[in-house]
C-alpha positions in Angstrom: 26.3 -6.6 -40.1 22.8 -8.2 -39.7 19.4 -6.8 -40.6 16.9 -6.8 -37.8 14.5 -9.7 -38.4 11.0 -8.6 -39.6 7.9 -10.8 -39.7 6.0 -10.8 -42.9 3.6 -7.9 -43.4 1.1 -6.5 -45.9 1.7 -4.0 -48.7 1.5 -0.4 -47.6 0.6 -1.0 -43.9 3.4 -3.5 -43.1 2.8 -5.1 -39.7 0.2 -2.6 -38.5 -2.5 -5.2 -38.0 -0.2 -7.0 -35.5 -0.7 -4.1 -33.1 -4.3 -5.0 -32.6 -3.6 -8.7 -32.0 -3.0 -8.4 -28.2 -5.5 -9.6 -25.6 -8.3 -7.0 -25.3 -6.5 -4.9 -27.9 -3.5 -4.3 -25.6 -0.5 -3.1 -27.5 2.0 -4.4 -25.0 0.5 -7.9 -25.2 0.7 -7.6 -29.0 4.4 -6.9 -28.7 4.8 -9.8 -26.2 3.1 -12.3 -28.6 5.3 -11.2 -31.4 8.4 -11.6 -29.2 7.4 -15.1 -28.5 7.4 -15.8 -32.2 10.4 -13.6 -33.3 12.9 -13.5 -30.5 14.7 -10.8 -28.5 14.9 -8.3 -31.3 12.7 -7.9 -34.3 11.3 -5.1 -36.5 7.6 -4.3 -36.9 7.1 -2.1 -40.0 4.3 0.2 -39.1 3.3 1.8 -42.4 6.6 3.5 -43.3 8.3 3.5 -39.9 10.4 0.8 -38.3 9.6 -0.2 -34.7 12.4 -2.4 -33.2 11.1 -4.5 -30.3 14.0 -5.4 -27.9 14.0 -7.8 -25.0 17.7 -8.7 -24.9 19.2 -7.0 -21.8 22.6 -6.5 -23.5 21.0 -4.5 -26.3 18.8 -2.7 -23.8 21.9 -1.6 -21.9 23.3 -0.2 -25.2 20.2 1.9 -25.6 19.7 3.1 -22.0 23.1 3.1 -20.5 26.1 2.9 -22.8 24.9 4.9 -25.8 22.1 6.8 -24.2 22.7 10.0 -26.3 22.6 8.0 -29.5 19.1 6.7 -28.6 17.1 9.9 -27.5 13.5 10.0 -26.7 13.1 12.0 -29.8 9.7 11.9 -31.5 8.5 9.1 -29.3 7.3 11.7 -26.8 5.8 14.1 -29.3 2.4 12.9 -28.3 3.1 13.3 -24.6 3.9 17.0 -25.1 0.3 17.6 -26.3 -1.6 15.8 -23.6 -0.5 17.8 -20.5 2.8 16.2 -19.5 4.9 19.2 -20.5 7.0 20.3 -23.5 10.4 21.2 -22.1 10.6 19.5 -18.7 13.0 16.9 -17.5 11.0 14.1 -19.2 11.2 15.7 -22.6 14.5 17.5 -23.0 17.8 16.2 -24.2 21.5 17.0 -24.0 22.8 20.0 -22.1 19.3 21.3 -21.4 18.2 18.0 -19.8 21.5 17.8 -17.8 21.0 21.3 -16.4 17.5 20.5 -15.4 18.4 17.2 -13.9 21.0 18.8 -11.7 18.6 21.5 -10.6 15.8 19.1 -9.9 18.0 16.6 -8.0 18.2 19.2 -5.2 14.4 18.7 -4.6 14.7 14.9 -4.2 17.4 14.5 -1.6 16.6 12.3 1.4 16.2 15.3 3.7 13.8 17.0 1.3 11.8 13.8 0.8 11.3 13.5 4.6 9.6 16.9 4.7 7.0 15.6 2.3 6.0 12.7 4.5 3.5 14.7 6.6 1.5 15.7 3.5 1.5 12.0 2.3 0.1 10.9 5.6 -2.5 13.7 5.6 -3.8 12.6 2.2 -3.7 8.9 3.1 -5.9 9.6 6.1 -8.3 11.5 3.9 -8.3 8.5 1.6 -8.9 6.1 4.5 -11.9 8.2 5.5 -13.3 7.9 2.0 -12.8 4.1 2.1 -14.7 3.9 5.4 -17.7 5.7 3.7 -17.6 3.9 0.3 -16.4 0.3 1.0 -17.3 -1.1 -2.4 -15.4 0.6 -5.1 -13.0 0.4 -8.0 -9.6 0.5 -6.2 -7.8 1.6 -9.4 -10.0 4.8 -9.5 -9.5 5.3 -5.8 -5.7 5.0 -6.1 -5.8 7.4 -9.0 -7.5 9.9 -6.8 -5.3 9.3 -3.8 -2.1 9.5 -5.9 -3.2 12.7 -7.6 -4.1 14.2 -4.2 -0.6 13.4 -2.8 1.4 14.6 -5.7 -0.6 17.9 -5.8 0.0 18.4 -2.1 3.7 17.7 -2.0 4.4 19.4 -5.4 2.6 22.7 -5.0 0.6 22.6 -1.8 -2.7 22.3 -3.7 -5.7 20.4 -2.3 -7.7 18.8 -5.1 -11.3 17.9 -4.4 -11.2 14.3 -5.6 -11.1 12.6 -2.1 -14.5 13.9 -1.0 -16.2 11.1 -2.7 -15.6 8.7 -5.6 -17.8 10.9 -7.8 -16.3 14.2 -6.8 -15.0 16.0 -9.9 -11.8 17.9 -10.2 -10.3 19.6 -13.3 -6.8 18.3 -12.7 -8.0 14.7 -12.4 -10.1 15.1 -15.6 -7.2 16.4 -17.5 -5.0 13.5 -16.5 -7.6 10.9 -17.3 -8.5 12.4 -20.7 -4.8 12.8 -21.6 -4.0 9.1 -20.9 -7.0 8.0 -23.0 -6.0 10.2 -25.9 -2.4 9.1 -25.7 -3.2 5.5 -26.3 -5.3 6.4 -29.4 -2.5 8.5 -30.8 0.1 5.8 -30.4 -2.1 2.9 -31.7 -4.0 4.7 -34.5 -1.0 6.6 -35.9 0.5 10.1 -36.0 -2.4 11.6 -37.9 -5.0 10.8 -35.2 -4.3 14.0 -33.3 -5.3 16.1 -36.4 -8.7 14.6 -36.7 -11.7 16.7 -35.5 -12.7 14.2 -32.7 -14.4 15.2 -29.5 -11.4 13.8 -27.6 -8.9 15.9 -29.4 -10.9 19.0 -28.9 -11.3 18.3 -25.2 -7.7 17.4 -24.4 -6.5 20.7 -26.1 -9.0 22.7 -24.0 -8.0 20.9 -20.7 -4.3 21.2 -21.3 -4.6 25.0 -22.0 -6.6 25.4 -18.7 -4.0 23.3 -16.8 -1.1 25.4 -17.9 -3.0 28.6 -16.9 -3.7 27.0 -13.5 0.0 26.2 -12.9 1.0 29.8 -13.9 -1.6 31.1 -11.4 0.0 29.0 -8.7 3.4 30.4 -9.5 2.1 34.0 -9.5 0.4 33.4 -6.1 3.6 32.0 -4.6 5.8 34.8 -5.9 3.4 37.5 -4.8 2.9 36.1 -1.3 6.6 35.2 -0.8 5.2 32.5 1.5 7.4 29.4 1.8 5.5 26.1 1.8 8.5 23.7 1.7 7.1 21.9 -1.4 8.5 21.0 -4.8 7.4 24.3 -6.2 9.4 26.2 -3.6 12.5 24.2 -4.4 12.1 24.7 -8.2 11.7 28.4 -7.7 14.8 28.5 -5.5 17.0 26.2 -7.5 20.1 27.7 -9.2 22.7 26.2 -11.4 26.5 26.7 -11.2 26.1 30.0 -13.0 23.5 31.3 -10.6 20.7 30.9 -13.1 17.3 29.7 -12.2 14.7 27.7 -14.1 12.6 29.7 -16.5 8.8 30.1 -15.9 8.1 27.7 -18.8 10.6 25.2 -17.4 9.0 25.3 -14.0 5.5 24.8 -15.5 6.7 21.9 -17.5 8.4 20.3 -14.5 5.1 20.6 -12.6 3.3 18.9 -15.5 6.0 16.2 -15.5 5.7 15.5 -11.8 1.9 15.5 -11.9 1.6 13.2 -14.9 4.3 10.7 -14.1 4.0 11.0 -10.3 0.4 10.0 -9.7 -0.2 7.5 -12.6 2.8 5.3 -11.6 1.8 5.2 -8.0 -1.9 4.5 -8.7 -1.0 1.7 -11.1 1.5 0.1 -8.8 -0.8 0.2 -5.7 -3.8 -1.3 -7.4 -1.7 -4.2 -8.6 -0.2 -4.5 -5.1 -3.6 -4.9 -3.5 -4.7 -7.2 -6.2 -1.7 -9.5 -5.8 -2.1 -9.5 -2.0 -5.7 -10.6 -2.4 -4.5 -13.5 -4.6 -1.7 -14.5 -2.3 -3.1 -14.7 1.2 0.2 -16.0 2.7 2.0 -12.8 1.5 -0.9 -10.6 2.7 -0.8 -12.2 6.2 3.0 -11.5 6.5 2.5 -7.9 5.3 -0.4 -7.2 7.7 1.4 -8.8 10.6 4.4 -6.5 10.1 2.4 -3.4 9.5 0.2 -3.8 12.6 3.3 -4.6 14.7 5.0 -1.4 13.6 1.9 0.8 13.8 1.1 -0.6 17.2 -2.5 0.8 17.3 -1.6 4.2 15.9 -3.2 5.8 12.8 0.2 6.8 11.4 3.9 6.3 12.1 7.0 8.6 12.0 8.9 8.7 8.7 11.9 7.0 10.2 9.8 4.0 11.1 9.1 3.2 7.5 12.5 1.5 7.5 11.0 -1.2 9.8 8.5 -2.3 7.1 11.0 -4.5 5.4 8.7 -7.3 4.2 6.1 -4.7 3.1 8.7 -3.0 1.0 9.7 -6.3 -0.5 6.1 -6.9 -1.6 6.0 -3.5 -3.2 9.3 -4.1 -5.0 8.1 -7.5 -6.2 4.9 -5.8 -7.5 7.0 -3.4 -9.5 8.9 -6.4 -11.0 5.8 -8.5 -11.6 3.6 -5.7 -12.9 5.8 -2.7 -13.8 3.7 0.5 -14.4 5.6 0.9 -17.7 6.1 -2.7 -19.2 7.7 -1.1 -22.3 9.3 2.3 -22.9 10.2 3.9 -26.3 13.4 5.5 -27.6 14.4 6.7 -31.1 17.4 5.8 -33.1 19.4 9.0 -33.3 23.1 9.0 -34.3 23.5 5.3 -33.7 24.0 3.2 -36.9 24.1 -0.2 -35.1 22.5 -1.9 -32.1 24.7 -4.9 -31.2 25.3 -6.7 -34.4 22.3 -5.2 -36.1 22.0 -2.3 -38.5 19.4 0.2 -37.4 17.7 3.0 -39.3 17.8 6.7 -38.1 14.4 7.8 -36.9 13.2 4.3 -36.1 11.6 3.7 -32.8 13.0 1.2 -30.2 10.6 -0.4 -27.7 12.4 -1.7 -24.6 10.5 -4.7 -23.2 10.9 -4.2 -19.5 8.4 -6.8 -18.3 9.9 -9.5 -20.5 13.3 -8.9 -18.8 11.6 -8.9 -15.4 10.3 -12.4 -16.3 13.5 -13.8 -17.7 14.8 -16.8 -15.7 18.4 -15.9 -16.6 18.1 -13.1 -14.1 15.4 -14.1 -11.7 15.5 -17.9 -11.5 13.1 -20.6 -12.4 10.2 -18.9 -10.5 10.6 -15.6 -12.5 6.9 -15.9 -13.6 5.7 -16.2 -10.0 4.9 -13.5 -7.5 7.4 -14.0 -4.7 8.3 -11.0 -2.4 10.9 -13.1 -0.5 13.3 -12.5 -3.3 13.4 -8.7 -2.3 13.4 -9.2 1.4 16.3 -7.2 2.7 17.6 -7.0 -0.8 16.6 -4.0 -3.0 17.8 -5.7 -6.2 18.3 -9.5 -6.2 18.6 -9.9 -10.0 21.8 -11.6 -11.2 22.4 -8.5 -13.3 21.4 -5.3 -11.5 20.1 -3.8 -14.8 17.5 -6.5 -15.1 15.3 -4.7 -12.6 14.1 -1.5 -14.2 10.6 -0.3 -13.1 12.0 3.2 -13.0 14.3 2.7 -16.0 18.1 2.4 -15.9 21.0 4.6 -16.8 21.2 8.4 -16.8 17.5 8.9 -17.8 16.1 6.8 -15.0 13.3 8.3 -13.0 14.4 11.2 -10.8 11.6 10.5 -8.3 12.1 6.8 -7.7 12.9 7.2 -4.0 10.0 9.5 -3.5 7.7 6.9 -5.2 8.9 4.1 -3.0 8.3 6.2 0.1 4.9 7.1 -1.1 3.9 3.6 -1.9 5.1 2.3 1.4 3.1 5.0 3.2 -0.1 4.3 1.3 0.3 0.5 1.6 1.0 0.4 5.3 -1.5 3.1 6.4 -4.4 1.5 4.5 -3.5 -2.1 5.3 -3.3 -1.2 9.0 -6.9 -0.1 8.8 -8.5 -2.3 6.1 -8.7 -5.6 4.4 -9.2 -5.6 0.6 -11.2 -8.4 -1.0 -11.4 -8.7 -4.8 -14.9 -8.9 -6.3 -15.3 -12.5 -7.4 -16.9 -11.3 -10.6 -14.1 -8.9 -11.5 -12.4 -9.7 -14.8 -8.7 -8.8 -14.5 -6.9 -8.1 -17.8 -3.6 -6.1 -17.9 -3.8 -3.3 -20.4 -1.4 -0.6 -21.4 -3.1 2.8 -21.4 -0.5 5.4 -20.3 0.6 2.9 -17.6 -0.3 -0.8 -17.3 -3.7 -1.0 -15.6 -6.5 -3.5 -15.3 -8.6 -2.7 -18.3 -11.9 -3.4 -16.6 -11.0 -1.8 -13.3 -10.4 -3.5 -10.0 -13.6 -3.7 -7.9 -12.9 -4.5 -4.3 -14.7 -4.7 -1.0 -13.0 -2.8 1.7 -13.4 -4.3 5.2 -12.4 -2.4 8.4 -10.1 -4.3 10.7 -10.8 -4.7 14.4 
């Protein structure tokens, strides 16, 4: 049995300093640089804890597919539970509790149910288009954050947030999500004791999360008192029953709402700002996408949900964006009952970081142009990798994202509706640096000029 290789560290702190060696202090870039030096599996000793960094797809499949219950999320998501993502929702739970929730929540993500959400997506995209027509010079990352939040609030619990009135309009839900993402990065990078320090950020995130939970409870109360059916995710969560006829508890529903809100808008916003950036840098791809979009839209402001299937090349460009710039370039797990990973001995309680983006760039699965942005690889093929598990923007295995089909539909709606109306040009002075906050964003934003099409 082999020991996981470990680069030389320092007394007491181990390899802690290496976490700050990434470009612009990006922790994923730090992992990536260490992987170039140390291979497909290695151990970073962070003070007294082992962090196994894994890029080998065979080992990744052991963690996420074959032995998923031996590598739970465990303490890797303790910080998430305190920044407004939920405590006992489908993202956080394990074992039988998770399985029960997954089965209940699956009912809300069937194709028929997703199609009923399309009208709300279009409604919010048209509001977003109106904002773009009034504010044509803006940070497209911040805009997509606002648009993604507006959509997820509408389809989840029929709530209209105020963040599309202008790029400076304030909304408590948006503030909570932004503050939570910022504090999460600090807590991961500065260590487990950071959350106990009396910092302004820690005080603020606790206050905002408490208010957000009260807000969700008030939405549930209103829905139960009115008995009005709005055909949204909240309706379906309230109506869902397991094989024993039992419903989700009040706390479980609140935590699902937090899960959907946090994961649902951040991933979409991240993916769409990279999508528009990549199109701005690949004019041939942009021309093909726009030609297809305008042909399908045929002078209309919106299309029917069934017509989304006609946007084959646009979907390919979105899927390639998810490969090239996955919202989560790495995801964590914890060593539970497992004693080995492949031929390596692993320590209970250690963290395992799955290097999704490195697999997405591996020529073994994607060919010699794996480091190039090429939507043709996904044209009429939802997964062209030589190993189907090598494409994992939504994870793989039993714990893969429950809302992946909803996310693709939402991205396709946003991309097509906005590109039908506008051209997006990157500010020539914009510095673009990938940076892992909660998701992988452009650290210095993404300033673009929005130009109305004829």
